[in-house]
C-alpha positions as CSV (number, residue, x, y, z in Angstrom):
1,X,-50.7,-282.7,-44.6
2,X,-48.8,-281.7,-40.7
3,X,-49.4,-278.0,-40.1
4,X,-47.1,-276.5,-37.9
5,X,-47.3,-273.0,-36.1
6,X,-44.4,-271.7,-34.7
7,X,-45.1,-269.3,-31.6
8,X,-43.9,-266.9,-29.3
9,X,-44.9,-265.1,-26.0
10,X,-43.1,-261.1,-26.8
11,X,-44.8,-258.8,-24.1
12,X,-47.8,-260.5,-23.3
13,X,-48.9,-261.2,-26.8
14,X,-48.9,-264.4,-28.4
15,X,-47.3,-264.0,-32.0
16,X,-47.7,-266.5,-34.8
17,X,-44.4,-266.1,-36.9
18,X,-44.8,-268.8,-39.1
19,X,-47.0,-271.8,-40.8
20,X,-45.2,-274.5,-42.8
21,X,-46.8,-277.2,-44.2
22,X,-45.2,-280.8,-45.0
23,X,-46.0,-284.4,-46.2
24,X,-45.5,-287.0,-43.8
25,X,-74.5,-285.1,-16.6
26,X,-78.7,-285.5,-16.0
27,X,-80.9,-283.9,-18.1
28,X,-83.8,-281.4,-16.3
29,X,-86.8,-280.4,-18.0
30,X,-86.3,-281.5,-21.8
31,X,-83.3,-280.2,-23.4
32,X,-82.3,-277.9,-20.1
33,X,-78.9,-279.6,-18.7
34,X,-79.0,-279.2,-14.7
35,X,-76.6,-277.2,-13.3
36,X,-73.4,-278.9,-11.8
37,X,-72.1,-278.6,-8.5
38,X,-69.4,-276.6,-9.5
39,X,-69.9,-274.2,-10.8
40,X,-79.4,-251.4,-17.4
41,X,-80.7,-250.9,-20.8
42,X,-80.4,-254.4,-23.0
43,X,-77.1,-255.8,-24.3
44,X,-74.2,-254.0,-24.4
45,X,-72.3,-251.8,-27.2
46,X,-70.5,-253.4,-30.0
47,X,-67.3,-253.3,-30.3
48,X,-65.2,-251.1,-33.1
49,X,-63.5,-253.3,-35.4
50,X,-59.7,-252.8,-35.7
51,X,-58.4,-252.9,-39.0
52,X,-56.5,-255.8,-39.5
53,X,-58.2,-258.1,-37.6
54,X,-57.5,-259.1,-34.1
55,X,-54.4,-260.1,-32.3
56,X,-54.8,-261.5,-28.8
57,X,-53.7,-259.7,-26.1
58,X,-53.2,-262.1,-23.1
59,X,-51.8,-259.5,-20.4
60,X,-48.5,-260.2,-18.5
61,X,-50.6,-262.9,-17.2
62,X,-50.4,-265.1,-19.8
63,X,-46.5,-265.7,-20.2
64,X,-47.3,-269.2,-20.2
65,X,-44.8,-272.0,-20.8
66,X,-45.6,-273.2,-24.5
67,X,-43.4,-275.5,-26.6
68,X,-42.0,-273.9,-29.7
69,X,-44.2,-275.7,-32.3
70,X,-47.6,-277.1,-32.3
71,X,-48.5,-279.9,-34.8
72,X,-51.7,-280.3,-35.9
73,X,-53.0,-283.9,-36.7
74,X,-52.6,-286.0,-39.7
75,X,-55.4,-286.8,-42.1
76,X,-55.8,-290.0,-40.5
77,X,-57.0,-288.5,-37.4
78,X,-58.7,-285.2,-37.9
79,X,-60.4,-282.6,-35.9
80,X,-63.3,-282.5,-33.8
81,X,-64.9,-279.2,-34.6
82,X,-67.3,-276.9,-32.8
83,X,-68.5,-273.3,-34.0
84,X,-68.8,-270.6,-31.5
85,X,-71.2,-267.8,-32.6
86,X,-73.5,-265.0,-30.7
87,X,-72.7,-262.0,-28.9
88,X,-70.4,-261.2,-26.1
89,X,-71.2,-263.6,-23.4
90,X,-69.8,-266.4,-25.9
91,X,-66.7,-263.7,-27.0
92,X,-65.9,-263.6,-23.2
93,X,-66.0,-260.5,-21.1
94,X,-65.1,-262.1,-17.8
95,X,-62.6,-260.7,-15.6
96,X,-60.0,-261.6,-15.1
97,X,-57.7,-264.0,-16.7
98,X,-55.7,-267.0,-14.6
99,X,-52.5,-268.5,-15.8
100,X,-53.0,-271.5,-13.7
101,X,-56.8,-271.8,-14.8
102,X,-56.7,-270.3,-18.7
103,X,-53.5,-271.9,-19.9
104,X,-53.8,-273.6,-23.3
105,X,-54.2,-277.4,-24.1
106,X,-52.1,-279.0,-26.6
107,X,-54.9,-280.7,-28.2
108,X,-56.8,-277.5,-28.5
109,X,-56.8,-275.3,-31.4
110,X,-58.6,-272.8,-33.1
111,X,-59.3,-271.0,-36.5
112,X,-57.5,-267.9,-36.7
113,X,-58.7,-264.7,-37.5
114,X,-57.1,-261.5,-39.2
115,X,-53.4,-261.8,-39.5
116,X,-54.0,-265.6,-38.4
117,X,-56.8,-265.8,-41.2
118,X,-57.1,-269.1,-42.7
119,X,-54.6,-270.9,-40.0
120,X,-54.7,-273.3,-37.3
121,X,-53.5,-271.8,-34.3
122,X,-53.6,-272.6,-30.8
123,X,-56.7,-271.8,-28.8
124,X,-55.9,-269.3,-26.0
125,X,-58.1,-267.0,-23.8
126,X,-59.4,-265.2,-25.4
127,X,-60.6,-266.8,-28.8
128,X,-60.3,-265.2,-31.9
129,X,-64.0,-264.0,-32.1
130,X,-65.2,-261.2,-34.7
131,X,-64.5,-258.7,-31.8
132,X,-62.0,-256.6,-30.6
133,X,-63.0,-255.3,-27.4
134,X,-61.3,-256.5,-23.9
135,X,-58.8,-258.8,-25.4
136,X,-57.5,-260.1,-21.8
137,X,-60.8,-261.5,-20.8
138,X,-62.1,-265.3,-20.1
139,X,-64.8,-266.9,-22.1
140,X,-66.2,-269.9,-22.4
141,X,-65.1,-271.8,-25.3
142,X,-61.6,-273.0,-23.9
143,X,-63.0,-274.5,-20.7
144,X,-65.8,-276.2,-22.7
145,X,-62.8,-277.6,-25.2
146,X,-60.9,-278.5,-22.1
147,X,-63.8,-280.6,-20.6
148,X,-64.8,-282.5,-23.9
149,X,-61.5,-283.3,-24.4
150,X,-60.9,-285.1,-20.9
151,X,-64.5,-286.9,-21.5
152,X,-63.3,-288.5,-24.8
153,X,-60.4,-290.4,-22.8
154,X,-59.1,-292.6,-23.6
155,X,-58.7,-292.3,-27.3
156,X,-59.5,-288.2,-27.4
157,X,-59.1,-286.6,-30.8
158,X,-57.5,-283.1,-31.2
159,X,-60.3,-279.9,-30.6
160,X,-60.9,-277.3,-33.6
161,X,-62.8,-274.2,-32.3
162,X,-64.1,-271.9,-35.0
163,X,-64.8,-268.5,-33.0
164,X,-67.2,-266.2,-34.7
165,X,-69.1,-264.3,-32.0
166,X,-69.7,-260.7,-31.9
167,X,-70.6,-257.9,-28.9
168,X,-73.4,-256.2,-29.3
169,X,-75.0,-258.3,-31.9
170,X,-78.5,-259.6,-32.5
171,X,-81.5,-260.6,-34.9
172,X,-82.9,-257.4,-34.7
173,X,-79.9,-255.4,-36.1
174,X,-79.8,-258.0,-39.0
175,X,-76.9,-259.5,-37.8
176,X,-77.4,-263.0,-37.5
177,X,-80.3,-263.8,-39.6
178,X,-79.5,-265.9,-42.8
179,X,-77.8,-263.6,-45.1
180,X,-76.9,-260.9,-42.7
181,X,-72.9,-260.3,-41.9
182,X,-72.3,-262.3,-39.0
183,X,-74.2,-265.4,-39.9
184,X,-72.4,-265.6,-43.5
185,X,-69.0,-264.9,-41.5
186,X,-69.6,-267.9,-39.5
187,X,-70.8,-270.4,-42.1
188,X,-67.5,-269.5,-44.4
189,X,-65.3,-269.7,-41.5
190,X,-66.9,-273.3,-40.4
191,X,-66.7,-274.6,-44.0
192,X,-63.2,-273.3,-44.1
193,X,-62.0,-275.5,-40.8
194,X,-63.7,-278.0,-42.3
195,X,-62.4,-278.4,-45.6
196,X,-58.4,-278.7,-44.0
197,X,-58.6,-282.1,-43.0
198,X,-60.7,-285.2,-44.7
199,X,-61.0,-286.7,-41.0
200,X,-63.1,-283.7,-39.8
201,X,-66.2,-284.2,-38.0
202,X,-68.5,-281.6,-36.7
203,X,-69.7,-281.6,-33.5
204,X,-71.9,-279.2,-32.4
205,X,-72.9,-275.5,-32.4
206,X,-72.4,-273.2,-29.3
207,X,-74.3,-270.2,-28.9
208,X,-75.2,-267.6,-26.7
209,X,-76.9,-264.6,-27.4
210,X,-80.4,-262.5,-26.8
211,X,-79.3,-259.6,-24.8
212,X,-79.5,-256.9,-27.0
213,X,-83.1,-258.4,-28.7
214,X,-84.5,-258.0,-25.2
215,X,-87.1,-255.0,-26.2
216,X,-86.5,-255.3,-29.6
217,X,-88.7,-258.5,-30.6
218,X,-91.3,-260.1,-28.5
219,X,-91.1,-263.9,-28.0
220,X,-92.6,-265.2,-31.4
221,X,-90.5,-263.0,-33.6
222,X,-87.3,-264.2,-31.5
223,X,-88.3,-267.6,-31.7
224,X,-89.1,-267.5,-35.3
225,X,-85.8,-265.9,-36.1
226,X,-83.6,-268.4,-33.9
227,X,-85.0,-271.2,-35.4
228,X,-84.4,-270.1,-38.9
229,X,-81.0,-269.7,-38.4
230,X,-80.4,-273.0,-36.8
231,X,-81.9,-274.8,-39.7
232,X,-79.7,-272.5,-41.9
233,X,-76.6,-273.2,-40.4
234,X,-77.2,-276.8,-40.0
235,X,-78.3,-277.1,-43.9
236,X,-75.0,-274.8,-45.2
237,X,-71.8,-276.3,-42.7
238,X,-70.6,-278.9,-43.8
239,X,-71.3,-282.1,-41.9
240,X,-73.8,-280.2,-39.3
241,X,-77.3,-281.5,-41.0
242,X,-78.0,-282.5,-37.3
243,X,-75.5,-281.1,-34.8
244,X,-76.2,-280.4,-31.4
245,X,-77.0,-276.9,-30.9
246,X,-76.4,-275.8,-27.6
247,X,-77.7,-272.3,-26.4
248,X,-77.2,-270.4,-23.1
249,X,-79.5,-268.4,-20.7
250,X,-78.8,-264.8,-19.4
251,X,-77.0,-263.7,-16.3
252,X,-79.0,-264.2,-13.3
253,X,-78.0,-260.5,-12.0
254,X,-78.9,-259.1,-15.0
255,X,-81.9,-256.9,-14.5
256,X,-83.4,-254.4,-17.4
257,X,-87.2,-254.5,-18.2
258,X,-88.2,-257.8,-16.4
259,X,-91.4,-258.4,-19.3
260,X,-88.9,-258.1,-22.1
261,X,-86.4,-260.1,-20.7
262,X,-88.7,-262.8,-19.6
263,X,-89.8,-262.9,-23.1
264,X,-86.5,-263.7,-25.0
265,X,-85.6,-265.8,-21.8
266,X,-88.7,-268.2,-22.5
267,X,-87.9,-268.2,-26.7
268,X,-84.6,-269.5,-25.6
269,X,-85.6,-272.3,-22.9
270,X,-88.8,-273.5,-25.0
271,X,-86.1,-274.0,-28.2
272,X,-85.4,-277.5,-27.2
273,X,-89.3,-278.2,-27.3
274,X,-89.5,-276.8,-31.1
275,X,-85.6,-277.7,-33.0
276,X,-85.0,-280.9,-32.6
277,X,-81.2,-282.2,-31.0
278,X,-81.0,-278.5,-29.3
279,X,-80.4,-278.2,-25.7
280,X,-80.3,-275.3,-23.1
281,X,-77.4,-275.0,-20.6
282,X,-78.5,-273.6,-17.3
283,X,-77.1,-270.0,-16.0
284,X,-78.3,-270.5,-12.5
285,X,-76.2,-269.3,-9.9
286,X,-73.8,-267.9,-12.1
287,X,-72.2,-264.7,-11.3
288,X,-71.5,-261.1,-13.5
289,X,-68.4,-258.8,-13.4
290,X,-69.0,-256.3,-10.7
291,X,-70.2,-253.1,-11.7
292,X,-71.4,-255.0,-15.3
293,X,-74.3,-257.7,-14.6
294,X,-75.2,-258.3,-18.2
295,X,-71.6,-260.3,-18.6
296,X,-70.4,-263.5,-16.8
297,X,-67.2,-263.3,-14.8
298,X,-64.4,-265.4,-15.5
299,X,-65.5,-267.6,-12.7
300,X,-68.6,-268.2,-14.2
301,X,-67.6,-268.9,-18.1
302,X,-65.0,-271.5,-16.9
303,X,-68.3,-273.2,-15.2
304,X,-70.5,-272.6,-18.2
305,X,-68.2,-274.0,-20.3
306,X,-68.4,-277.0,-18.2
307,X,-72.1,-277.1,-18.2
308,X,-72.3,-276.7,-22.1
309,X,-70.5,-279.7,-22.3
310,X,-72.8,-281.5,-19.7
311,X,-75.7,-280.2,-22.4
312,X,-73.9,-281.8,-25.6
313,X,-75.8,-285.2,-24.7
314,X,-78.8,-283.7,-23.8
315,X,-79.1,-281.9,-27.1
316,X,-77.7,-285.5,-28.8
317,X,-80.6,-287.3,-26.9
318,X,-83.3,-284.4,-28.2
319,X,-84.5,-286.5,-30.9
320,X,-87.4,-285.7,-33.5
321,X,-91.0,-286.6,-32.1
322,X,-92.9,-289.2,-34.5
């Protein structure tokens, strides 16, 4: 099957107007990738959902020169699928969009949400996460996918991102544990995306979270919740039984209670010692939004996407010990 997505730009908003189907880097400490050369309470308020789902408000700067149609691959090809989850730094709160740097890529798609639910649509900044706040901001997903695609030359496969993150979400608020609403939504959407083509290949999970568990969970409790979620994701998402799982670190400039932050940070950093095929993408040197230390700015998000790609091979090499 070939899926075609008709799209147009109107007043800075990407509109999907129809879908037709027709036949025809070096590792540092264990599991922590080296940062590349490029490149005050806990957490943030959760967004208020909007009825009918999210529409990507790209802003005036998004008047990109795009073709009228984007063709999805044939079954003989399939997609490389990635599931993106966590809270707002995975969603993307980076200000601001740059038309030259954040342009869509013709081989990178996303599993749509809201009015585009169940559709394979172009991946644009921002992605269709389970979050409706600050839709003109930049996340790491698109830059990660571009780095992965370029590294796959000369025989790259098209990429399908499954965005499922929500700002302000946590384990302690019963959102990401197996059985919780956001976890179950991510599993459902990951499996639906995988079922679109028999040639699909699940490649990895991208996770950034923890700010809203600072001060709520201690190191042991957070570690237990995180490890249980990773295991459940791998058990329940099709093709993901040993898929790499990449985690991220907090913004260096963010300064909540130091001991509480360190407790969660150390749990994240030690994940590769506890769980095989995991790695941590370092945030050293990355910058925050002005007046908003908890969130990476747009340049940092673009760099962080590349660091997550560098961490992919580190996770693959983190094999179980006998």
